[in-house]
C-alpha positions, -999 to +999 in steps of 0.1 A: +736+272+156+704+271+177+707+233+180+744+235+193+734+263+217+706+241+231+729+211+236+755+233+254+729+248+278+716+213+286+751+201+297+756+233+317+722+228+334+731+192+345+764+203+358+748+232+378+723+208+394+752+186+406+771+216+421+745+240+434+712+222+430+681+242+423+696+275+432+710+282+397+679+270+378+661+303+377+692+322+365+700+296+338+665+298+325+668+335+320+701+331+303+686+306+278+657+329+270+680+359+264+705+338+243+677+322+221+661+356+216+694+371+205+700+343+180+664+345+166+668+383+162+701+378+144+685+353+120+655+375+112+678+405+106+699+384+082+668+375+062+652+410+061+683+430+054+687+420+017+650+426+009+653+461+024+679+472-002+660+487-031+673+492-066+688+527-070+672+548-097+683+577-119+659+603-132+660+615-168+671+649-156+704+633-145+710+614-178+735+631-201+748+623-236+781+604-234+772+584-203+778+547-205+763+517-188+750+482-193+717+466-202+705+431-193+685+406-213+682+369-222+692+358-258+692+320-251+678+298-224+671+316-191+706+331-186+707+369-182+736+385-201+749+421-202+754+444-232+769+478-233+749+510-236+759+546-245+736+576-242+734+595-274+707+621-266+676+629-245+644+634-265+620+656-247+583+648-250+588+622-277+556+603-282+525+600-260+544+584-231+567+614-226+605+618-227+628+591-242+665+584-240+683+576-273+710+550-268+735+529-288+740+493-277+769+470-283+790+441-270+791+404-277+754+400-270+744+426-296+769+411-321+751+378-318+716+393-323+725+418-349+711+447-328+680+453-308+657+423-314+620+418-309+617+406-274+643+430-260+614+452-249+618+459-212+656+451-210+667+473-181+695+498-186+718+509-158+743+538-154+767+537-125+745+509-110+713+530-112+684+520-133+674+546-159+647+527-178+639+500-203+648+494-240+615+500-257+616+515-292+637+510-323+638+511-361+638+483-386+659+483-418+683+508-402+711+506-377+694+484-351+720+492-325+703+525-319+671+526-299+651+545-273+647+539-236+615+546-216+625+563-183+619+542-152+601+570-133+575+570-162+571+532-158+567+535-121+535+555-126+518+522-135+525+508-100+502+534-086+472+522-106+448+495-095+439+469-121+402+476-116+405+514-118+393+536-146+414+538-177+430+573-177+444+570-212+429+567-246+434+533-261+454+543-291+486+532-307+521+545-305+530+580-317+527+578-356+555+603-360+579+584-337+597+551-341+578+519-337+579+500-304+603+471-304+579+445-316+567+419-291+566+385-308+535+363-301+548+328-297+521+302-307+521+265-303+493+240-310+478+258-340+478+245-376+484+267-406+448+277-413+440+286-377+473+305-376+463+325-406+430+333-390+447+344-358+471+366-378+442+383-394+424+389-361+456+403-344+466+425-373+447+456-358+469+453-327+502+452-348+509+417-334+523+389-356+521+353-344+552+332-347+551+294-346+571+281-317+571+252-293+573+243-256+607+244-238+616+207-237+632+195-205+623+227-186+591+214-171+606+210-136+629+241-136+616+271-117+628+304-130+623+335-108+615+368-125+641+394-120+654+424-140+667+411-173+646+379-172+625+368-201+588+372-193+557+361-210+523+378-214+500+348-221+467+352-238+459+315-241+473+284-224+466+247-224+464+226-256+472+258-274+497+284-262+498+320-272+525+341-254+541+375-260+578+375-250+595+405-235+618+414-207+614+423-170+626+458-162+621+462-125+609+441-095+600+453-060+586+425-038+559+408-059+554+437-083+571+438-116+574+462-146+582+451-181+582+459-218+587+497-216+559+502-243+523+491-245+514+455-254+478+460-264+472+492-245+441+479-228+446+498-195+435+477-165+437+441-177+440+405-165+465+386-186+485+355-176+521+364-164+547+337-170+584+331-168+598+323-203+625+304-221+643+316-252+651+289-277+673+312-298+675+348-310+670+347-347+689+373-368+670+389-396+677+416-422+645+434-412+641+427-375+657+400-354+635+383-329+636+360-298+620+326-304+607+316-270+581+297-250+562+303-218+573+283-187+554+285-154+523+306-147+536+330-120+510+358-117+489+384-134+495+413-157+471+439-144+482+471-163+489+475-200+497+512-208+519+535-228+549+530-205+547+492-205+530+465-185+528+460-147+521+427-130+518+409-096+536+376-089+515+351-070+481+365-079+463+348-108+438+362-133+402+351-140+400+332-173+376+316-197+379+278-198+370+263-232+361+226-234+357+215-270+345+181-283+345+174-320+334+142-338+339+134-375+308+113-385+326+100-416+357+086-400+345+082-364+375+102-352+369+123-320+390+150-304+389+169-272+405+203-266+410+223-234+424+258-232+422+288-208+417+322-224+420+356-209+386+374-204+386+405-226+356+419-243+373+424-276+399+396-277+382+367-260+356+359-287+383+358-314+407+338-293+380+312-283+369+309-319+405+304-331+409+275-306+376+260-317+386+262-353+419+243-345+399+216-328+377+211-358+407+212-383+427+187-362+397+163-361+384+163-397+419+168-412+405+184-444+389+215-458+359+219-481+322+214-479+303+198-451+273+198-427+277+203-390+256+202-358+268+226-331+258+230-295+272+259-274+268+262-236+282+293-219+280+295-181+286+328-164+277+350-134+250+375-142+237+355-172+200+347-171+198+315-152+237+316-153+236+298-186+233+305-223+225+276-246+224+277-284+220+248-310+221+250-347+229+231-379+251+245-407+263+238-442+292+255-460+302+248-496+339+255-491+349+258-454+327+239-430+353+244-402+350+282-400+314+280-412+304+262-380+316+288-356+298+321-365+273+318-336+301+310-311+318+343-320+286+362-321+273+348-288+305+355-268+307+390-282+270+397-272+277+384-237+309+403-231+299+436-247+263+438-235+253+472-222+236+460-190+257+438-168+294+427-166+294+390-171+321+368-157+323+337-179+330+306-159+329+279-186+324+275-224+315+241-237+312+234-274+301+201-291+305+197-328+296+168-351+306+171-388+301+150-419+312+155-455+278+158-470+253+183-484+223+182-461+202+209-477+167+211-491+148+237-510+111+247-506+094+237-539+057+242-531+035+255-502-003+252-500-032+248-477-066+233-481-082+258-457-093+289-476-112+305-447-102+303-411-113+320-378-091+336-351-078+308-329-083+281-355-053+258-363-048+251-400-024+226-417+001+241-442+016+215-466+052+220-477+071+201-504+109+200-498+134+189-524+166+176-507+199+179-526+201+150-550+171+134-533+134+128-538+108+154-527+094+149-492+062+163-477+061+182-443+031+197-425+032+228-404+002+234-381-003+271-380-027+287-355-044+320-365-038+345-337-069+352-316-067+389-322-063+386-360-085+411-378-110+398-405-097+399-440-069+384-461-038+371-441-005+363-457+015+335-442+052+331-453+068+297-450+106+298-451+138+282-440+150+292-406+182+307-420+164+327-447+158+364-444+123+370-429+098+384-455+092+416-434+129+424-434+131+417-472+100+439-479+113+468-459+146+466-477+127+467-510+108+497-499+140+516-488+137+512-451+170+511-433+160+488-404+131+472-386+120+492-356+118+468-326+113+473-290+146+481-272+157+455-247+154+465-211+177+440-195+203+413-203+176+386-207+157+405-234+190+416-250+201+380-255+166+366-263+167+372-301+200+353-303+189+324-282+155+321-298+166+328-334+152+303-359+175+274-366+188+268-401+172+234-403+137+246-393+106+253-414+091+285-402+055+298-409+048+334-399+024+362-407+036+387-432+021+423-435-001+425-465+014+444-495-009+469-513-013+469-550+006+502-555+036+491-534+066+489-557+082+457-567+056+432-553+023+422-568-008+418-545-020+383-543+011+369-559+038+347-544+069+364-530+099+343-537+127+347-512+155+323-520+187+326-501+217+302-498+224+288-463+241+314-442+277+302-437+284+326-409+252+317-390+269+292-375+253+218-337+266+179-316+244+150-328+215+160-350+189+182-332+156+166-322+126+169-345+098+190-331+062+179-332+045+190-364+025+222-359+044+235-329+037+272-324+063+295-310+050+307-277+037+343-278+046+348-315+026+345-347+048+317-361+050+279-362+083+259-364+092+224-375+127+209-373+139+189-402+170+169-411+180+195-437+191+231-438+161+246-455+165+272-483+138+294-499+104+307-490+068+311-503+036+327-493+001+314-489-031+335-484-059+327-460-091+347-455-098+353-418-135+353-412-152+376-386-171+362-357-205+374-347-208+378-309-228+349-294-227+329-326-217+292-325-187+280-344-194+260-375-185+224-373 
């Protein structure tokens, strides 16, 4: 229209010049400006007017039994379909979220699904064109055409909350005396059976059941806008593995949406991925029907997860934890890389990352059973000491080397995310794993020293005989330095495998002590130090042990204290770790360490007499 108007005025201008010359130029210019302004205003008004119309709402006080209306949901593909709704009753103060509306649903859509199905959560309900709330609760193994609706005004309270605000609700489950929330199926793709079983175990406390699904083929280029009745996804993990809870959008105003009508995990202020979703099919079931679906595009962030449902923002994306995983099977030469993005949540993230890592291992080695592994973990994050945490170790497990390699990954992430000092924003997690189907273990057979008497500050060799599994004995030498402050008299030095329980801890347990009293960490660096500097499973460790008196129960003075312990399968390294120089002393500690090619099992004690030193006397040569 604006183009035609411009052409018309151009012809008129040329005609005016021919007739009246420059006299009409000024007037025509004003006419053009007024005309163009009028057209522009009309165009803007036509664009703004639809957005200004908001969805009419109906409060619960106006809802009466016998009223009828419609609900909206998706049961296949992305098409929104209607079903009928009849109000049966209004339940006052039912459950922790307040009042509920009991309804009966019907129509062709409900006939196909067999009633309210998992994934219906959030389906908007309208009476006389006014939104009253969202389908949210129901009963299994009963008449599934009857359910409860969460009032829309209760859901709108979430829109007032900021995602970074304080959680004003206890994080508890639904009302135990009331009906269960319409379950939210967790669609999972990219996981094998064993990793899926592990995930099911980890999500059980949240009443979530993973369901194997797959991507929506042919939908990669189709953009689906979120609107009331659309299928929506709350995504916990994306990439080579997808993990998405499917529900329904209840309400949208601008870029803000409300969905589900009941809590997902009830974590308060959160940062989940928000996606559009595709429904492959709604699967009828005798117990509870469910929507089998898949995430489509990442469209925004879920920033609230509370009693009344979830709230999100389109066009704003959450911080996440990228996991880059590399696994190599040393037996077959097969290598595999995995990349996923995981939500950052202090409770969920460690388990989700570990599940993904387990899948990468299972997919690479394609077996279960015994094995030896070398694992290197690198975590980069804001507020970490030097912005980085690095941990390497070697592991053996007799029945499940896959899960046995990942204990320290789970532990390290949990320590970082739940530490009591600083909030850490994890920027990257990199894990390298090398695995072979072998038993790389060795047992300490004998420990002795040729130095019966030593002085403070003197370095003495300790000889260790190791017996590898199905191999010949090998000899290793640890050079142990007597601390400069060591008091004269007998000194007990324990030699053990890095994964064995330290003697002091063992003795205190024998004597009935509940725990070792250690200095409390004062900052994040000292809090993480014990984890980072923990002895490796493939190290020989020599350390001073407090002397045991003759009347102490269970241990004989002067005798050897056997401390044998199988390699820790939970203490969960890439190519084999480098071998340290013999005799390397741990800085600032009364211990020496030596890396070996084996996971070392067992321990033994040697005794050395520390001689006193006369002031001014020369050392004996």
